N, CA, C and O atoms as a Tripos MOL2 file, in Angstrom:
@<TRIPOS>MOLECULE
protein
  188   187    47     0     0
PROTEIN
NO_CHARGES

@<TRIPOS>ATOM
      1 N          85.0860   53.8980   69.6300 N.3       1 LYS1
      2 CA         85.2910   54.2200   70.9930 C.3       1 LYS1
      3 C          86.9790   54.2310   71.0640 C.2       1 LYS1
      4 O          87.5890   55.2370   71.4260 O.2       1 LYS1
      5 N          87.5130   53.2360   70.7520 N.am      2 GLN2
      6 CA         88.9930   53.1180   70.7260 C.3       2 GLN2
      7 C          89.6290   54.2080   69.9220 C.2       2 GLN2
      8 O          90.6200   54.7790   70.3780 O.2       2 GLN2
      9 N          89.1050   54.5550   68.6970 N.am      3 HIS3
     10 CA         89.6780   55.5940   67.9530 C.3       3 HIS3
     11 C          89.5000   57.0490   68.5850 C.2       3 HIS3
     12 O          90.3680   57.9130   68.4620 O.2       3 HIS3
     13 N          88.3270   57.2420   69.2560 N.am      4 ALA4
     14 CA         88.2060   58.5140   69.8910 C.3       4 ALA4
     15 C          89.2070   58.6470   71.0820 C.2       4 ALA4
     16 O          89.7730   59.7250   71.2670 O.2       4 ALA4
     17 N          89.4250   57.6280   71.8510 N.am      5 GLN5
     18 CA         90.3790   57.7480   72.8810 C.3       5 GLN5
     19 C          91.7730   57.9800   72.3870 C.2       5 GLN5
     20 O          92.5160   58.7700   72.9700 O.2       5 GLN5
     21 N          92.1240   57.3480   71.3840 N.am      6 GLU6
     22 CA         93.4930   57.6220   70.6690 C.3       6 GLU6
     23 C          93.6280   59.1060   70.2210 C.2       6 GLU6
     24 O          94.6810   59.7300   70.3590 O.2       6 GLU6
     25 N          92.5850   59.5940   69.7180 N.am      7 LEU7
     26 CA         92.5660   61.0150   69.2600 C.3       7 LEU7
     27 C          92.6510   61.9670   70.4900 C.2       7 LEU7
     28 O          93.4130   62.9340   70.4990 O.2       7 LEU7
     29 N          91.8670   61.6590   71.4800 N.am      8 MET8
     30 CA         91.9730   62.5890   72.6240 C.3       8 MET8
     31 C          93.3010   62.6220   73.3810 C.2       8 MET8
     32 O          93.6060   63.6080   74.0520 O.2       8 MET8
     33 N          94.1150   61.5190   73.2740 N.am      9 THR9
     34 CA         95.3380   61.5910   73.9560 C.3       9 THR9
     35 C          96.3590   62.3510   73.1370 C.2       9 THR9
     36 O          97.3790   62.7760   73.6810 O.2       9 THR9
     37 N          96.1260   62.5360   71.8660 N.am     10 THR10
     38 CA         97.0460   63.2910   71.0770 C.3      10 THR10
     39 C          96.5890   64.7510   70.7130 C.2      10 THR10
     40 O          97.3530   65.5170   70.1260 O.2      10 THR10
     41 N          95.3680   65.0930   71.0670 N.am     11 LYS11
     42 CA         94.7360   66.3260   70.8020 C.3      11 LYS11
     43 C          95.4480   67.4890   71.6200 C.2      11 LYS11
     44 O          95.7680   67.3790   72.8040 O.2      11 LYS11
     45 N          95.6450   68.5760   70.8630 N.am     12 LYS12
     46 CA         96.2790   69.6720   71.4970 C.3      12 LYS12
     47 C          95.2720   70.6130   72.0720 C.2      12 LYS12
     48 O          94.2830   70.8630   71.3820 O.2      12 LYS12
     49 N          95.4040   71.1920   73.3030 N.am     13 PRO13
     50 CA         94.4520   72.0250   73.9020 C.3      13 PRO13
     51 C          94.2790   73.3210   72.9880 C.2      13 PRO13
     52 O          95.2450   73.8080   72.3990 O.2      13 PRO13
     53 N          93.0530   73.8260   72.9080 N.am     14 VAL14
     54 CA         92.8760   74.8850   72.1010 C.3      14 VAL14
     55 C          92.2070   76.0890   72.9760 C.2      14 VAL14
     56 O          91.2340   75.8020   73.6720 O.2      14 VAL14
     57 N          92.6210   77.2160   72.9650 N.am     15 MET15
     58 CA         92.0500   78.3840   73.7970 C.3      15 MET15
     59 C          90.7130   78.7610   73.0330 C.2      15 MET15
     60 O          90.6290   78.7570   71.8050 O.2      15 MET15
     61 N          89.7530   79.0650   73.8280 N.am     16 PRO16
     62 CA         88.4230   79.5400   73.2170 C.3      16 PRO16
     63 C          88.5910   80.9590   72.7570 C.2      16 PRO16
     64 O          89.4010   81.7170   73.2940 O.2      16 PRO16
     65 N          87.8350   81.3020   71.7810 N.am     17 SER17
     66 CA         87.8930   82.6230   71.1040 C.3      17 SER17
     67 C          87.6910   83.6870   72.0840 C.2      17 SER17
     68 O          87.0850   83.5030   73.1390 O.2      17 SER17
     69 N          88.2650   84.9350   71.6870 N.am     18 LYS18
     70 CA         88.0080   86.1190   72.5060 C.3      18 LYS18
     71 C          86.4820   86.4460   72.6760 C.2      18 LYS18
     72 O          86.0530   86.9440   73.7170 O.2      18 LYS18
     73 N          85.7150   86.1530   71.6430 N.am     19 HIS19
     74 CA         84.3440   86.4320   71.7570 C.3      19 HIS19
     75 C          83.6170   85.5440   72.7010 C.2      19 HIS19
     76 O          82.7060   85.9890   73.3990 O.2      19 HIS19
     77 N          84.0220   84.2030   72.7470 N.am     20 PHE20
     78 CA         83.4340   83.3210   73.6620 C.3      20 PHE20
     79 C          83.8120   83.6960   75.1310 C.2      20 PHE20
     80 O          82.9700   83.6130   76.0240 O.2      20 PHE20
     81 N          85.0800   84.1050   75.3650 N.am     21 ILE21
     82 CA         85.4470   84.5120   76.7010 C.3      21 ILE21
     83 C          84.6840   85.8100   77.1600 C.2      21 ILE21
     84 O          84.1500   85.9280   78.2630 O.2      21 ILE21
     85 N          84.6990   86.6920   76.2530 N.am     22 ARG22
     86 CA         83.8310   87.9860   76.6230 C.3      22 ARG22
     87 C          82.3610   87.7390   76.8790 C.2      22 ARG22
     88 O          81.7780   88.3540   77.7720 O.2      22 ARG22
     89 N          81.7110   86.7980   76.0660 N.am     23 THR23
     90 CA         80.3830   86.4690   76.2760 C.3      23 THR23
     91 C          80.1800   85.7010   77.6050 C.2      23 THR23
     92 O          79.2320   85.9720   78.3430 O.2      23 THR23
     93 N          81.0440   84.7800   77.8850 N.am     24 TYR24
     94 CA         81.0200   83.9710   79.1810 C.3      24 TYR24
     95 C          81.0890   84.9250   80.2100 C.2      24 TYR24
     96 O          80.1590   84.9150   81.0170 O.2      24 TYR24
     97 N          82.0180   85.7740   80.3610 N.am     25 PHE25
     98 CA         82.1190   86.6110   81.5120 C.3      25 PHE25
     99 C          81.0270   87.6990   81.5980 C.2      25 PHE25
    100 O          80.7440   88.1890   82.6910 O.2      25 PHE25
    101 N          80.4260   88.0740   80.4900 N.am     26 SER26
    102 CA         79.4080   89.0300   80.5420 C.3      26 SER26
    103 C          78.1740   88.4730   80.9660 C.2      26 SER26
    104 O          77.2730   89.2190   81.3490 O.2      26 SER26
    105 N          78.0270   87.1500   80.9380 N.am     27 SER27
    106 CA         76.8430   86.4540   81.3720 C.3      27 SER27
    107 C          76.7630   86.5220   82.9570 C.2      27 SER27
    108 O          75.6710   86.2980   83.4790 O.2      27 SER27
    109 N          77.7090   86.7780   83.6400 N.am     28 PHE28
    110 CA         77.7880   87.0020   85.0940 C.3      28 PHE28
    111 C          77.4870   88.3660   85.5250 C.2      28 PHE28
    112 O          77.3170   88.6210   86.7170 O.2      28 PHE28
    113 N          77.4080   89.2940   84.5670 N.am     29 ARG29
    114 CA         77.2940   90.6920   84.9150 C.3      29 ARG29
    115 C          76.1650   91.0360   85.8170 C.2      29 ARG29
    116 O          76.3010   91.8100   86.7650 O.2      29 ARG29
    117 N          74.9860   90.4170   85.4900 N.am     30 ASN30
    118 CA         73.8010   90.7290   86.2220 C.3      30 ASN30
    119 C          73.3760   89.6630   87.2460 C.2      30 ASN30
    120 O          72.2050   89.5730   87.6150 O.2      30 ASN30
    121 N          74.3550   88.8580   87.6970 N.am     31 ASP31
    122 CA         74.1210   87.7730   88.6050 C.3      31 ASP31
    123 C          73.8160   88.5610   89.9600 C.2      31 ASP31
    124 O          74.5550   89.4750   90.3280 O.2      31 ASP31
    125 N          72.6930   88.1630   90.6820 N.am     32 PRO32
    126 CA         72.4470   88.9240   91.8830 C.3      32 PRO32
    127 C          73.3740   88.4830   92.9830 C.2      32 PRO32
    128 O          73.7490   89.3050   93.8190 O.2      32 PRO32
    129 N          73.7600   87.2300   93.0250 N.am     33 ILE33
    130 CA         74.7570   86.9060   94.1430 C.3      33 ILE33
    131 C          76.0940   87.5970   93.9630 C.2      33 ILE33
    132 O          76.6840   88.0920   94.9230 O.2      33 ILE33
    133 N          76.5380   87.6260   92.8020 N.am     34 LEU34
    134 CA         77.8950   88.3360   92.6280 C.3      34 LEU34
    135 C          77.7650   89.7270   92.8300 C.2      34 LEU34
    136 O          78.7000   90.3610   93.3190 O.2      34 LEU34
    137 N          76.5990   90.3220   92.4750 N.am     35 SER35
    138 CA         76.3890   91.8010   92.6810 C.3      35 SER35
    139 C          76.3040   92.0960   94.2090 C.2      35 SER35
    140 O          76.8270   93.1160   94.6560 O.2      35 SER35
    141 N          75.6300   91.1840   95.0380 N.am     36 THR36
    142 CA         75.5960   91.3980   96.4530 C.3      36 THR36
    143 C          76.9170   91.2760   97.0990 C.2      36 THR36
    144 O          77.2170   91.9740   98.0670 O.2      36 THR36
    145 N          77.7550   90.3530   96.5520 N.am     37 GLU37
    146 CA         79.0810   90.1370   97.1290 C.3      37 GLU37
    147 C          79.9670   91.3080   96.8210 C.2      37 GLU37
    148 O          80.8320   91.6810   97.6130 O.2      37 GLU37
    149 N          79.7570   91.8550   95.7260 N.am     38 ALA38
    150 CA         80.6240   93.0100   95.2410 C.3      38 ALA38
    151 C          80.2740   94.2000   96.0080 C.2      38 ALA38
    152 O          81.1480   94.9900   96.3640 O.2      38 ALA38
    153 N          78.9710   94.3770   96.2970 N.am     39 ILE39
    154 CA         78.5680   95.6170   97.0940 C.3      39 ILE39
    155 C          79.0110   95.3670   98.5550 C.2      39 ILE39
    156 O          79.3790   96.3440   99.2060 O.2      39 ILE39
    157 N          79.0060   94.1590   99.1160 N.am     40 GLN40
    158 CA         79.4650   93.9690  100.5370 C.3      40 GLN40
    159 C          80.9680   94.0910  100.6090 C.2      40 GLN40
    160 O          81.4730   94.5730  101.6230 O.2      40 GLN40
    161 N          81.7730   93.6560   99.5260 N.am     41 SER41
    162 CA         83.1420   93.8710   99.5880 C.3      41 SER41
    163 C          83.5770   95.3970   99.4920 C.2      41 SER41
    164 O          84.6590   95.7980   99.9200 O.2      41 SER41
    165 N          82.6250   96.2070   98.8860 N.am     42 LEU42
    166 CA         83.0070   97.6540   98.8930 C.3      42 LEU42
    167 C          82.6490   98.3180  100.2130 C.2      42 LEU42
    168 O          83.2640   99.2910  100.6490 O.2      42 LEU42
    169 N          81.5930   97.7220  100.8420 N.am     43 ASN43
    170 CA         81.2080   98.3070  102.1710 C.3      43 ASN43
    171 C          81.2850   97.2820  103.2030 C.2      43 ASN43
    172 O          80.2290   96.8340  103.6500 O.2      43 ASN43
    173 N          82.3680   96.8680  103.6240 N.am     44 PRO44
    174 CA         82.4710   95.8320  104.6200 C.3      44 PRO44
    175 C          81.8170   96.1260  105.9560 C.2      44 PRO44
    176 O          81.4220   95.1890  106.6490 O.2      44 PRO44
    177 N          81.6810   97.4250  106.3600 N.am     45 ASP45
    178 CA         81.0890   97.8030  107.6420 C.3      45 ASP45
    179 C          79.6290   97.5670  107.7680 C.2      45 ASP45
    180 O          79.0800   97.5300  108.8690 O.2      45 ASP45
    181 N          78.9260   97.3900  106.5140 N.am     46 GLU46
    182 CA         77.4830   97.1300  106.5610 C.3      46 GLU46
    183 C          77.1680   95.6330  106.5920 C.2      46 GLU46
    184 O          75.9900   95.2740  106.5680 O.2      46 GLU46
    185 N          78.0800   94.8180  106.6410 N.am     47 SER47
    186 CA         77.8540   93.3400  106.6810 C.3      47 SER47
    187 C          77.1290   92.9090  107.9770 C.2      47 SER47
    188 O          76.8650   91.7220  108.1700 O.2      47 SER47
@<TRIPOS>BOND
     1     1     2 1
     2     2     3 1
     3     3     4 2
     4     3     5 am
     5     5     6 1
     6     6     7 1
     7     7     8 2
     8     7     9 am
     9     9    10 1
    10    10    11 1
    11    11    12 2
    12    11    13 am
    13    13    14 1
    14    14    15 1
    15    15    16 2
    16    15    17 am
    17    17    18 1
    18    18    19 1
    19    19    20 2
    20    19    21 am
    21    21    22 1
    22    22    23 1
    23    23    24 2
    24    23    25 am
    25    25    26 1
    26    26    27 1
    27    27    28 2
    28    27    29 am
    29    29    30 1
    30    30    31 1
    31    31    32 2
    32    31    33 am
    33    33    34 1
    34    34    35 1
    35    35    36 2
    36    35    37 am
    37    37    38 1
    38    38    39 1
    39    39    40 2
    40    39    41 am
    41    41    42 1
    42    42    43 1
    43    43    44 2
    44    43    45 am
    45    45    46 1
    46    46    47 1
    47    47    48 2
    48    47    49 am
    49    49    50 1
    50    50    51 1
    51    51    52 2
    52    51    53 am
    53    53    54 1
    54    54    55 1
    55    55    56 2
    56    55    57 am
    57    57    58 1
    58    58    59 1
    59    59    60 2
    60    59    61 am
    61    61    62 1
    62    62    63 1
    63    63    64 2
    64    63    65 am
    65    65    66 1
    66    66    67 1
    67    67    68 2
    68    67    69 am
    69    69    70 1
    70    70    71 1
    71    71    72 2
    72    71    73 am
    73    73    74 1
    74    74    75 1
    75    75    76 2
    76    75    77 am
    77    77    78 1
    78    78    79 1
    79    79    80 2
    80    79    81 am
    81    81    82 1
    82    82    83 1
    83    83    84 2
    84    83    85 am
    85    85    86 1
    86    86    87 1
    87    87    88 2
    88    87    89 am
    89    89    90 1
    90    90    91 1
    91    91    92 2
    92    91    93 am
    93    93    94 1
    94    94    95 1
    95    95    96 2
    96    95    97 am
    97    97    98 1
    98    98    99 1
    99    99   100 2
   100    99   101 am
   101   101   102 1
   102   102   103 1
   103   103   104 2
   104   103   105 am
   105   105   106 1
   106   106   107 1
   107   107   108 2
   108   107   109 am
   109   109   110 1
   110   110   111 1
   111   111   112 2
   112   111   113 am
   113   113   114 1
   114   114   115 1
   115   115   116 2
   116   115   117 am
   117   117   118 1
   118   118   119 1
   119   119   120 2
   120   119   121 am
   121   121   122 1
   122   122   123 1
   123   123   124 2
   124   123   125 am
   125   125   126 1
   126   126   127 1
   127   127   128 2
   128   127   129 am
   129   129   130 1
   130   130   131 1
   131   131   132 2
   132   131   133 am
   133   133   134 1
   134   134   135 1
   135   135   136 2
   136   135   137 am
   137   137   138 1
   138   138   139 1
   139   139   140 2
   140   139   141 am
   141   141   142 1
   142   142   143 1
   143   143   144 2
   144   143   145 am
   145   145   146 1
   146   146   147 1
   147   147   148 2
   148   147   149 am
   149   149   150 1
   150   150   151 1
   151   151   152 2
   152   151   153 am
   153   153   154 1
   154   154   155 1
   155   155   156 2
   156   155   157 am
   157   157   158 1
   158   158   159 1
   159   159   160 2
   160   159   161 am
   161   161   162 1
   162   162   163 1
   163   163   164 2
   164   163   165 am
   165   165   166 1
   166   166   167 1
   167   167   168 2
   168   167   169 am
   169   169   170 1
   170   170   171 1
   171   171   172 2
   172   171   173 am
   173   173   174 1
   174   174   175 1
   175   175   176 2
   176   175   177 am
   177   177   178 1
   178   178   179 1
   179   179   180 2
   180   179   181 am
   181   181   182 1
   182   182   183 1
   183   183   184 2
   184   183   185 am
   185   185   186 1
   186   186   187 1
   187   187   188 2
@<TRIPOS>SUBSTRUCTURE
     1 LYS1         2 RESIDUE 1 A LYS
     2 GLN2         6 RESIDUE 1 A GLN
     3 HIS3        10 RESIDUE 1 A HIS
     4 ALA4        14 RESIDUE 1 A ALA
     5 GLN5        18 RESIDUE 1 A GLN
     6 GLU6        22 RESIDUE 1 A GLU
     7 LEU7        26 RESIDUE 1 A LEU
     8 MET8        30 RESIDUE 1 A MET
     9 THR9        34 RESIDUE 1 A THR
    10 THR10       38 RESIDUE 1 A THR
    11 LYS11       42 RESIDUE 1 A LYS
    12 LYS12       46 RESIDUE 1 A LYS
    13 PRO13       50 RESIDUE 1 A PRO
    14 VAL14       54 RESIDUE 1 A VAL
    15 MET15       58 RESIDUE 1 A MET
    16 PRO16       62 RESIDUE 1 A PRO
    17 SER17       66 RESIDUE 1 A SER
    18 LYS18       70 RESIDUE 1 A LYS
    19 HIS19       74 RESIDUE 1 A HIS
    20 PHE20       78 RESIDUE 1 A PHE
    21 ILE21       82 RESIDUE 1 A ILE
    22 ARG22       86 RESIDUE 1 A ARG
    23 THR23       90 RESIDUE 1 A THR
    24 TYR24       94 RESIDUE 1 A TYR
    25 PHE25       98 RESIDUE 1 A PHE
    26 SER26      102 RESIDUE 1 A SER
    27 SER27      106 RESIDUE 1 A SER
    28 PHE28      110 RESIDUE 1 A PHE
    29 ARG29      114 RESIDUE 1 A ARG
    30 ASN30      118 RESIDUE 1 A ASN
    31 ASP31      122 RESIDUE 1 A ASP
    32 PRO32      126 RESIDUE 1 A PRO
    33 ILE33      130 RESIDUE 1 A ILE
    34 LEU34      134 RESIDUE 1 A LEU
    35 SER35      138 RESIDUE 1 A SER
    36 THR36      142 RESIDUE 1 A THR
    37 GLU37      146 RESIDUE 1 A GLU
    38 ALA38      150 RESIDUE 1 A ALA
    39 ILE39      154 RESIDUE 1 A ILE
    40 GLN40      158 RESIDUE 1 A GLN
    41 SER41      162 RESIDUE 1 A SER
    42 LEU42      166 RESIDUE 1 A LEU
    43 ASN43      170 RESIDUE 1 A ASN
    44 PRO44      174 RESIDUE 1 A PRO
    45 ASP45      178 RESIDUE 1 A ASP
    46 GLU46      182 RESIDUE 1 A GLU
    47 SER47      186 RESIDUE 1 A SER
């Protein structure tokens, strides 16, 4: 436990890979809540 705490204090942050980021954001593509909000933002008069 002590060794892990020491390593975490000196660990440098690492950016995730481009593939991970692309996959993460594509997982929200078919989200019904985000889709509804996007449609409403395009047509604010219909709210």
